[in-house]
Residue, then its C-alpha position, 0 to 999 in steps of 0.5 A: m848077918v843081914e838078918k841080925h843087922t836088920h833086927t838090930s837097926t829095927v830095935v834101935q829105931f824103935r828105942n829112939q822113937f820110944l825115947e822121943f815119944l816119952i820126952e814129949e809126954f814128960k816135958d809138960e810134967v816137969n816144973i822147973k819154976e818151983g819145988k825140987n827141980h827149981g833152977l834145973n835145965e828144962d831139957v836135962i830133966p826129961q832126958f834124965i827121966v826118959t833114959s831112966y824109964v827106957g833103961i829100966v824097961e830094957w833091964w826088965i825085959t833082958k833079965g827075963m821079966h822076973y817081976p810081974p808087970d803090975v809090980m814094975s809099973e807101981q815101982v817105976g811110977i813111984l820112982l818117976e813121982r820122986n823125980l818129977 
């Protein structure tokens, strides 16, 4: 039981650090002064993008990575561009 708890807390810690890292990376990519994100909250947009990004990576891994990394990279990149 202790081993599972340690593994779970390590995964949660990694996920949280990954989220924080991505938020910092995407924060400067969001333009709320003009375009499709005009008027939206500068804190909400990065949260939306980052949780979507992490969620799709988690989904891909837990479902057995049925798509090659290059396909995932391309598709996620397209989706991110649509939202940034």
